Kinemage of the C-alpha trace (Angstrom):
@kinemage 1
@onewidth
@group {chain A} dominant
@subgroup {mainchain}
@vectorlist {calphas} color= white
{ca met a 1} P -68.212 -54.524 -14.180
{ca pro a 2} L -68.502 -50.521 -13.564
{ca pro a 3} L -71.207 -48.729 -12.104
{ca ala a 4} L -74.235 -47.209 -14.360
{ca pro a 5} L -73.451 -43.586 -14.454
{ca arg a 6} L -75.882 -41.016 -12.279
{ca ala a 7} L -77.871 -39.063 -14.064
{ca ser a 8} L -76.934 -36.543 -11.572
{ca his a 9} L -73.367 -36.453 -12.833
{ca ala a 10} L -74.065 -36.788 -16.654
{ca pro a 11} L -73.069 -33.556 -18.708
{ca arg a 12} L -75.641 -31.489 -19.269
{ca phe a 13} L -74.996 -29.836 -23.129
{ca ala a 14} L -76.997 -26.464 -23.846
{ca ser a 15} L -79.500 -27.085 -26.773
{ca leu a 16} L -78.544 -25.543 -30.239
{ca thr a 17} L -82.107 -24.071 -29.839
{ca arg a 18} L -81.583 -22.171 -26.959
{ca thr a 19} L -77.875 -20.728 -27.853
{ca glu a 20} L -77.561 -17.206 -27.803
{ca pro a 21} L -75.531 -15.959 -31.372
{ca phe a 22} L -73.289 -12.546 -31.230
{ca thr a 23} L -75.019 -9.470 -32.520
{ca ser a 24} L -71.630 -9.101 -34.767
{ca ala a 25} L -68.203 -10.275 -35.879
{ca glu a 26} L -66.631 -7.985 -33.421
{ca glu a 27} L -68.832 -9.207 -30.241
{ca ala a 28} L -67.402 -12.924 -31.288
{ca trp a 29} L -64.177 -11.892 -31.926
{ca phe a 30} L -64.161 -9.781 -28.051
{ca trp a 31} L -65.585 -13.069 -26.920
{ca thr a 32} L -63.126 -15.453 -28.288
{ca met a 33} L -60.014 -13.953 -27.932
{ca ser a 34} L -61.366 -13.541 -23.457
{ca ala a 35} L -61.623 -17.457 -23.973
{ca leu a 36} L -57.901 -17.731 -25.541
{ca val a 37} L -56.464 -15.754 -23.099
{ca ala a 38} L -58.400 -17.748 -20.363
{ca arg a 39} L -56.877 -20.903 -22.084
{ca arg a 40} L -53.698 -19.709 -22.344
{ca asp a 41} L -53.541 -18.573 -18.501
{ca gly a 42} L -54.715 -22.086 -17.395
{ca ala a 43} L -58.463 -22.178 -17.654
{ca arg a 44} L -60.401 -25.216 -18.682
{ca ile a 45} L -63.139 -23.659 -21.499
{ca ala a 46} L -66.457 -26.346 -21.244
{ca ala a 47} L -69.386 -26.302 -23.306
{ca gly a 48} L -72.200 -24.851 -22.330
{ca lys a 49} L -70.919 -23.482 -19.142
{ca gly a 50} L -70.701 -19.388 -19.725
{ca ile a 51} L -73.321 -17.179 -18.895
{ca ala a 52} L -75.220 -17.283 -22.422
{ca pro a 53} L -74.825 -20.483 -24.240
{ca arg a 54} L -73.359 -19.757 -27.569
{ca pro a 55} L -73.355 -21.712 -31.076
{ca cys a 56} L -69.916 -22.629 -31.004
{ca glu a 57} L -66.740 -22.642 -29.431
{ca pro a 58} L -63.342 -20.119 -29.825
{ca asp a 59} L -61.719 -22.540 -32.340
{ca asp a 60} L -64.746 -22.348 -34.509
{ca val a 61} L -64.192 -18.595 -34.795
{ca ile a 62} L -60.524 -19.115 -35.518
{ca lys a 63} L -61.018 -21.857 -38.062
{ca cys a 64} L -63.207 -18.597 -39.811
{ca leu a 65} L -60.256 -16.312 -39.551
{ca asp a 66} L -57.486 -19.300 -40.561
{ca arg a 67} L -59.981 -19.803 -43.542
{ca leu a 68} L -60.235 -16.111 -44.546
{ca tyr a 69} L -56.145 -16.159 -44.186
{ca arg a 70} L -55.539 -19.161 -46.481
{ca gln a 71} L -57.955 -17.448 -49.223
{ca arg a 72} L -55.945 -14.356 -48.880
{ca arg a 73} L -58.765 -12.724 -47.583
{ca ile a 74} L -57.057 -11.351 -44.312
{ca glu a 75} L -53.303 -10.589 -44.286
{ca leu a 76} L -50.825 -11.503 -41.236
{ca ala a 77} L -51.462 -7.329 -40.407
{ca his a 78} L -55.116 -7.686 -40.027
{ca ala a 79} L -54.492 -10.591 -37.420
{ca arg a 80} L -52.084 -8.496 -35.595
{ca val a 81} L -54.337 -5.709 -35.213
{ca met a 82} L -57.194 -8.447 -34.361
{ca arg a 83} L -55.211 -9.855 -31.821
{ca ile a 84} L -53.854 -6.730 -29.931
{ca trp a 85} L -56.858 -4.865 -29.802
{ca gly a 86} L -58.717 -8.463 -28.742
{ca glu a 87} L -56.606 -8.689 -26.370
{ca arg a 88} L -57.292 -5.354 -24.540
{ca gly a 89} L -61.153 -5.467 -25.483
{ca val a 90} L -61.507 -2.485 -27.284
{ca ala a 91} L -61.697 -1.800 -30.724
{ca pro a 92} L -59.146 0.631 -32.392
{ca cys a 93} L -60.695 4.390 -32.212
{ca pro a 94} L -60.312 6.343 -35.583
{ca arg a 95} L -60.502 9.764 -33.915
{ca his a 96} L -56.859 8.928 -32.419
{ca ile a 97} L -54.256 9.453 -34.572
{ca gln a 98} L -52.181 7.034 -33.505
{ca glu a 99} L -54.978 4.222 -34.111
{ca arg a 100} L -56.251 5.307 -37.359
{ca gly a 101} L -54.040 2.552 -39.042
{ca asp a 102} L -54.852 -0.058 -37.012
{ca ser a 103} L -58.595 1.015 -36.823
{ca arg a 104} L -58.899 0.428 -41.090
{ca leu a 105} L -57.647 -2.624 -40.526
{ca trp a 106} L -59.896 -3.596 -37.853
{ca arg a 107} L -62.803 -2.648 -40.019
{ca glu a 108} L -61.719 -4.397 -42.966
{ca ala a 109} L -60.862 -7.631 -41.153
{ca met a 110} L -64.204 -7.441 -39.047
{ca asn a 111} L -66.125 -6.824 -42.278
{ca arg a 112} L -64.498 -9.940 -43.893
{ca leu a 113} L -64.732 -12.119 -40.741
{ca glu a 114} L -69.015 -11.187 -40.721
{ca trp a 115} L -70.123 -12.898 -43.771
{ca pro a 116} L -68.622 -16.856 -42.798
{ca leu a 117} L -69.841 -16.192 -39.067
{ca arg a 118} L -73.548 -15.485 -40.109
{ca val a 119} L -73.278 -18.474 -42.460
{ca lys a 120} L -72.702 -20.618 -39.769
{ca gly a 121} L -74.864 -18.999 -37.310
{ca ile a 122} L -72.493 -17.786 -35.279
{ca val a 123} L -73.530 -14.072 -35.740
{ca ala a 124} L -77.348 -13.402 -35.383
{ca gly a 125} L -78.978 -12.719 -38.778
{ca ala a 126} L -79.714 -14.608 -42.112
{ca pro a 127} L -76.458 -13.765 -44.407
{ca thr a 128} L -77.230 -11.140 -46.944
{ca met a 129} L -75.548 -10.595 -50.584
{ca gly a 130} L -74.516 -6.920 -49.568
{ca ala a 131} L -77.164 -5.729 -52.261
{ca his a 132} L -77.626 -2.685 -50.322
{ca glu a 133} L -74.297 -1.534 -50.003
{ca ala a 134} L -73.909 -1.962 -53.954
{ca glu a 135} L -74.234 0.975 -56.234
{ca ile a 136} L -76.413 0.956 -59.574
{ca ile a 137} L -75.660 2.805 -61.958
{ca pro a 138} L -77.919 3.075 -64.944
{ca phe a 139} L -77.128 1.852 -68.336
{ca ser a 140} L -76.631 4.775 -70.911
{ca gly a 141} L -75.728 2.342 -74.092
{ca arg a 142} L -77.386 3.270 -77.602
{ca ser a 143} L -80.503 1.094 -78.734
{ca ala a 144} L -79.868 -0.156 -82.099
């Protein structure tokens, strides 16, 4: 009969109430890419072992991106730019002429990734419908 596990050797998982969500999709993406690069280089990723406990695994962010791709909301060009700049750990700067195209694709991708990450609680803040971004045009129809 195997001995009972010791309490000191039991895994400790961070509670979801103590997790720290990301402030933006960009921050979540840089965290995801650094974890994926570390995994590629041989590191073993374990939940709850980082500096700040996060509400997700790196694969959860990738699944959101994959779903956007399957819905045709993000194209391969977006994913390429996200991978390149995510590995560098900085966003492309629109002020540099060589980075303008990448910057536009980066902003589009981050804007489209923000919503699913907010819905899942990975990014802080309640998901909004974007009413503050909409322009309200008065109806100028004739009344009969």
